[in-house]
C-alpha positions in Angstrom: 2.4 -11.5 12.2 -0.9 -9.7 11.6 -3.5 -10.3 14.3 -6.4 -9.1 12.4 -8.9 -11.6 10.5 -8.4 -12.0 6.8 -12.2 -11.7 6.1 -12.4 -8.6 8.1 -9.6 -7.0 6.3 -11.0 -8.2 2.9 -14.6 -6.7 4.1 -12.9 -3.5 4.8 -10.7 -3.4 1.8 -13.9 -4.1 -0.5 -15.6 -1.0 1.3 -12.7 1.2 0.5 -12.6 0.1 -3.0 -16.3 1.0 -3.3 -15.8 4.5 -2.0 -12.9 5.0 -4.5 -15.3 4.2 -7.2 -17.9 6.6 -5.9 -15.2 9.3 -5.9 -14.4 8.1 -9.5 -18.2 9.0 -10.5 -18.3 12.2 -8.2 -15.1 13.6 -9.9 -16.9 14.8 -12.8 -18.1 17.5 -10.6 -14.9 18.9 -9.5 -13.0 21.7 -10.9 -10.1 19.1 -11.9 -11.9 16.0 -12.8 -8.8 14.3 -14.3 -6.9 14.9 -11.0 -9.5 13.2 -9.0 -10.2 10.3 -11.5 -6.5 9.4 -11.5 -6.3 9.8 -7.6 -9.3 7.6 -7.1 -8.2 5.0 -9.7 -4.7 4.8 -8.1 -6.6 3.8 -4.7 -9.0 1.6 -6.4 -6.3 -0.3 -8.0 -4.3 -0.6 -5.0 -7.2 -2.0 -3.0 -7.9 -4.7 -5.6 -4.1 -5.7 -5.6 -4.1 -5.9 -1.7 -7.2 -7.9 -2.0 -5.8 -10.5 -4.7 -2.6 -10.7 -2.6 -4.5 -11.5 0.5 -6.7 -14.2 -1.2 -3.9 -15.9 -2.8 -0.8 -15.5 -0.5 -2.2 -14.4 3.1 -2.3 -11.3 4.9 1.3 -11.5 6.1 2.5 -11.4 2.4 0.0 -8.5 1.6 1.3 -6.7 4.7 5.0 -7.2 3.5 4.0 -6.1 -0.2 2.4 -2.9 1.2 5.2 -2.1 3.3 7.8 -2.6 0.3 5.5 -0.6 -2.1 5.1 2.0 0.4 8.8 2.6 1.0 9.6 2.5 -2.8 7.3 5.6 -3.2 9.2 8.9 -3.8 10.0 10.4 -0.5 9.3 14.2 -1.3 6.4 15.2 -3.3 6.9 18.7 -4.7 3.3 18.8 -5.0 0.5 16.1 -4.8 -1.0 17.9 -7.9 2.2 16.2 -9.8 1.3 12.8 -9.5 -2.4 11.9 -8.2 -2.0 8.2 -9.2 0.9 8.0 -6.5 -1.1 10.1 -4.2 -4.0 7.7 -4.3 -1.7 4.8 -4.1 0.0 6.3 -0.9 -3.3 6.8 0.6 -4.7 3.2 -0.2 -1.7 1.8 1.7 -2.1 4.3 4.5 -5.7 3.0 4.8 -4.5 -0.5 4.6 -2.3 0.1 7.6 -5.0 1.7 9.5 -7.2 -1.2 8.7 -4.7 -3.6 10.2 -4.2 -1.4 13.2 -0.5 -0.8 12.5 1.3 2.6 12.5 2.2 3.9 9.1 5.9 2.9 8.6 8.5 5.8 8.0 10.3 5.1 4.7 13.7 5.4 6.4 13.0 2.8 8.9 11.8 0.5 6.3 14.7 0.8 3.9 17.0 0.4 6.9 15.2 -2.8 7.9 15.2 -3.9 4.3 19.0 -3.5 4.3 19.6 -5.5 7.3 17.5 -8.4 6.1 19.3 -8.5 3.0 22.7 -8.5 4.6 21.6 -10.9 7.2 20.1 -13.2 4.6 23.6 -13.0 2.6 25.5 -13.7 5.9 23.4 -16.8 6.4 23.9 -18.0 2.9 27.7 -17.4 3.2 27.7 -19.2 6.6 25.8 -22.2 5.3 28.2 -22.6 2.4 31.4 -22.6 4.8 
């Protein structure tokens, strides 16, 4: 269970989203504007999704969504230059975890935890039918 106030998290995400929008505007001044536009847009969209989830389903649901999305990203980046949208999304989730005051999860741990939850849920369902 998350111990941070919902309103505080929403305020933080709103500020992060504004920073991503500012980065979109400034990106035109960089040597590689398309990379920075795509990366900033990836962050901005992710912050908006997290805000919507928090408002509609609560903070715990948004945290579980973020954990799952973070785990589903590619484990290895050959180069951050290859997929700036994924880089932006990854950064947004990491900022969200920092805002919540939780440690950034390791992908391997998330996947093992998810497998255990799925297995345990299946066992519970089987035991209930017996």
